[in-house]
Phi, psi and omega in degrees: 000325178300323182287327176292320178297322178300317181291325176295315177303315186294322182287323182292320180292336180271359176081028181224166178246143183288143180263316182206138170253122181246109185283147178240131177279108174275001181083157178087025175086201181292338183288346182259017178277131175234160184238137177267113182268026178296141185256121178275317177216160180140166182287351179291343178293333179257013182289142176291158184296329178295320180292322178299314177299318181292327175295321178293323178297318181296319181295323180290327177293320187287334180288137177289152181291153180306331180299321181281346186284151182292163184295323182292319174296325186292336178289334184248354185297320179294329179285335181267359181296137182276127174299150184300316185280355179289335179285348185260147172298144182299328182287349178267001181267124180271114178301151181294330186265010183273015187298154180288150177304338180291340178284352181296148182298133178077356181291328182300337181275354182256134173297158182302322180295336187270356181292333181284340185250104184281149180297329185279001175267357177292157182298124178302149182294331183290345177279342179291156180307125179286148182297327182276357173262009182301162181275349184310324178300329183281345183273350180280106178296336178299328182291335179272357179291152180299137173301151180298325184289359175262356177301149176297135180302153181304320178300323179283336180285340177238092182301330184300329181290341178289348185275351177287132183276072178077222181279135178278088181226030178238074181289144178292160175292164180297152177211181182257139171231099189056247177256021177249142172265124181247123174244156186241143176272157182220132008275167178263204179221150177274121183231113178053046176081006184227143175285124177245138181239123175303147184226161172221157188236155176227125183279140177246136185293318186259351182132177188221139175214127183050044177067023178228151180288142184267167170277169180300141179300123185226357183216135167221117185190196182061037182282138178212156174233139182222152167294121189306135177081005179222166176271008185279121179279153176245125180301142184290326182243125176067026180291171180225141176212146178299143181292337184270013184216152178273169180241127179261130182253132176239151179207163178229153181223164176208148359285159180291137182081003181273349183268124173277322178194146178228133191227156171252122176245127181224163179210145175252008180248155180301146173066024173060036179282146176046061180291149177262155183243126177239117179282130180277157185243142177298133179254298183193174175266135173239100183065236181269000187261154169263131182256140183231159177218160175199158185245134166267119183303155180302152185227158181296155178305135179086010181267132177265129181244130180245135188211170173199174179238137176228136178248133182248127174265166182293337181269007179100355183291142173232129178241139184241145171236107187211025187053050180055041176092358181269350179065169179247159182205156172213163182240140177275153179223000000 
């Protein structure tokens, strides 16, 4: 009954009448009965918060203190005490988490239009073009040029050098160059596909033969005349030769290599005027002598040809074969 009075007093203080008391069985007999003081209708729903607070204070003053309560009631009084918020309708209680979004930390600094765009949705800085990925390096044509180490090797750039058979170490033997002895150093060098060997020379006073210095020119002889292309001899003095054929002159000299030049001098005019010079050519060796030959051209019929042979040495020596200065001659027919 005390609990019923407490509820009636609370409702009276709030200015309303109870509409329904709904007991709830809490279990454990009568001691577990609680009452729901929820208001279905009545003026308390519209009561201001100040009146509710005054009603709570009045109800607390009318209740006896726990020290005055009987021992039996004190054992169950805490369980039967009505929670403060049980007297209020559920729709009047403001949940703690029902705050407006504007109460969120930092929300007051954002304009309403910016609430839809969160700061963390902005493009991260590391997605921006990196400075080391800039395009200038691609614009440098020099970067696209072939590396130097891909250029053709020097040997391939000069195909002629590929003609040398390995190392140039086969220098030619020493030889005669006019009156010079020429010797070659070994090894040589490859030049435009051929082995080249540096050389040095030694001059000989009288001439050179087989890479050796010759002795002084000392002999000119063995002179003979033939109708060219035949074995028919032409007499050295008062000879005869057909006008349709040339006359071949042969001569021999000694020492080998001592002749700088050997010549046939002939004239078809009286007194040996205006002689012509025919240089003789080396023919062969005859024993220790060198043999030479030369041709007197064909002449018109009835022409008298006067001739002789002269040999010149490297030291300036001159030898004549001329029938002791009388010269040789033949007549064409």
